[in-house]
N, C-alpha and C positions, 0 to 999 in steps of 0.2 A: 381652425388651425390654432395651435397653441405653441408657446415657447418651449424648447427643449430643455431649458434650465429652470425657469421659475414657473412655468405653467400658465402664464398670462395669455388670454385669448388675443389673437392677432388677426388683422385684416389681411386680405390677399395682396394688397399693394405694399405692405411693410417689408423691408429688407432687414431691419434689425429690431429687436425687442425694445419697446419704449422704456421699459422698466429697468432691465439689466444689461441692455445694449448687446445681447447675444445675436450673432448672425441667424436669420430665419432658415429653418430646415424645411425644404420641400420634398415630401416623399417621392414625387414623380421625377425629381432630378437627381443626377449622380451625387452621391454623398462624398464628403471629404472630411478630414480631421478638423478643418477650421470651423465646421458646423457645431462642434462640441467644445466647450470651453476646457482648455488644457489645465487650467488651475484646478478645476474640479477633479480631473483624473489624478493629479498629483496629490490633492488632499485625500482621495480615497486610498491611495497607496500608503500615505503616512498613517491614515487611521487603521488600515490593516496591520501595518508594523506595530502600531501602538498596542493593538489587541494582543499580538504575539508576544510583545514585551511584557504586558501585564500578566498573561498566562505563565510566562517564564518566571516572572517575580513570585507569583503565587506558589508555583511548584518548588521554587528555591526555599521559600519560607516552610513549606511542608517537609522538605528534606531536613532543614535545620531542626524543626520541632520534633520530628520523628527521632532523630539521632539524639537530641538532648533529652527527650523523654526516656529513651531506652538507657542512656547513661545515668540518668536520675534515679530510675527505679531498680536497675540491675547492677549498676557500676561498671558495666562493660557492654559491648555490642552482643546482643542476643537475638533479638527479632527485628531490629531496625534495618539490618542489612538486606533482609528479604523485602521489606516495604520500600526501602530506597531504591533498591534495584528494580522493582516493579514500576516505580514512579519514572526513574530514568529511562527505562526500556519504553514505556508509553510516550515519554517525550521524544525519544529518538524515532519512534515509528510515526507519530501523528503531528508533532509540532515542528521538529526540525526541518522537514521539507518545505514548510510554509515560509521559511526565511528566504527562499529562493523562488525566482520567477518561474523557472522551468527545471524543476529537479529531475536530474537523470536517474533512471532506475539502475544504470550500470554503476552508479556510485552509492546511492541510498540503500538499495537492497542488500549489497554486500555489507554495508555498515550495520544494517538491521540484523543480518545473520551473525555477524561478529558480536553484536550486543547480546543476542539470545544465547550463543555459545558461552560468552563470559558469565552471564547470569547463571546459566545451568552449572558451569564449572564452580562458581562461588557457592551454590547450594550443595553441590557434591562435596566440596572441600570442607565446608562448615559442618556438614552433617557426618562426614566420614564414610559416605555411602560406597565409594569406589565404583560408581556406574557411569561416570562421565565418559571416559575414553572408550570402554568397550561397548557402550550403548548409546548415550546421548549424542556424542560427537558424530558417529556415522549417520544416526538418524536425521539429526538437524542439518548435517552437511549434505545429505542426499536431497532433502527437501529444498534446502537453500540453492543448490545447483540447478534443480529443476525450475524453481521459480525464477531465478536469475536469468536463466536461459530463455524462458518464455517471455519475461518482461522485456528483456533487451531486444529479442527478435521482433516482437510486436511494436515496440517503440520506434525502432529504427527501420525496419523494412516496410511497415504500413501495408503489407499484403501477404498473401499466403497463410492466412489465419487457419484454414482447415488443416494444413500440414503441421502448422506450429502446435495447435491445441490437440491434434490427433497424436503427435509425438509425445506431448505432455501426458496424455492419458495412458499411453503405452509405457512411458517411464514410470508413472505412479503404480501401474500394475506390477512392475518389477519391485517397486518400493514396498508394497505390502508383503511380498514374499520375503524380502529382506528383513522387514520388521518382525515378522513372526519368527524367523530364524534367529535373530538377535535375541528376542525374548526367551526363546527356547534354550539358547546357549548360556545366556547370562543369569536367568532367574528360574528356569525350570528344565533341567536336563532329563527329566523323566517323562514318560507318556509318549504320545505320538506327535510327529512333526507335520507342519502344513495341514492343520485342521480347518482353520477358518480362512487364512489368507488366500487360499486358491479361488474362492468365490468372488470377492471384489477383484482380484487380479484378472480373472477371465472376463468379468463384466467390463472392466476398464480397457482391457486389451481389444475387445470386440468393438467398443465404442470408438477407440482410437483409430482402428482399422476402417471403420465406417466413415469417420471424418476424412481420412486420407482418400478414400474412394470418392467422396463427394468432391474433394478438391481436384481430383483428376478428371472426373466427369463434368464438363462444363454445363451441358443440358440439364443435368440434375440440379446444379446450383441455380440455374434460371428458374426451374420448376419450383424449387423451394422458396426463392424470393417472390415468386408470383403467389404462392399459397400463403406465406406469412407476411407479405407486403413489406419485405426488408430490402 
C-alpha cells in the first residue's frame, strides 16, 4: 500500500504517512474527502487558471502584433480584421468556457452563435458581398437553433436521447432543403432546384425516424444495449 499523495510505501498498521502526514487511504473502506489533501486540489485549480491566463496573454499578444503589422505595412486595416476575428472566435469557442467550472450550453452556445454571425457580418461588410442577411444569417441561425436545442435538452434532461437526436436529424434534413433553396435564390436562379439536397434530407429523415422508433420500443433498446454492450 502506498501514500495517495507522495507515493511512499506504507505498512498496514499506519494511519498517516510518515513522510507527508497524509491520512492513509484504504481501498476497501468508504472514502471521504479527508483522504485527499485539500491543498493539492486547490493548487490544481490555481494551475489550471494559470494555464488559461497564459493562453489568454499569448493570444492578446497575437492580436496586437497582427493589428500592428497590418497598420505598418498597409497603413490601415486590410487583412488583420479577418485574422483577429478568427483568433477571437477560437478563444470564444475553446478557451472562454474553461474559465468556468460548469459552463452551461444555454449560455455559451448562443454566445458562440452570436460570435459566428458577427464574424460573418464583418466579412460581408468589409468585402461588400451583400450575402450576409439573405444567406449567411438564416443558415447560421438555423444551425445554431438546432445545436442549442439539442445541447440544452441533453444537458438538462439527462434522458430521452433517442428522441432528441432523432428530432435533430429530422431538423437537419429540412436544413439541407433550405440550404439548397437559399443557394438557388441568392447565387444561381437558373437551372433546376433541389438537385442534391433531397438525398441527404431523405437519409437524415429516415435515420431520425429510426431513432425515434428505437426510443419508443423499449425491448429494441435492451437488445441494442446487449449487442453493443452499452
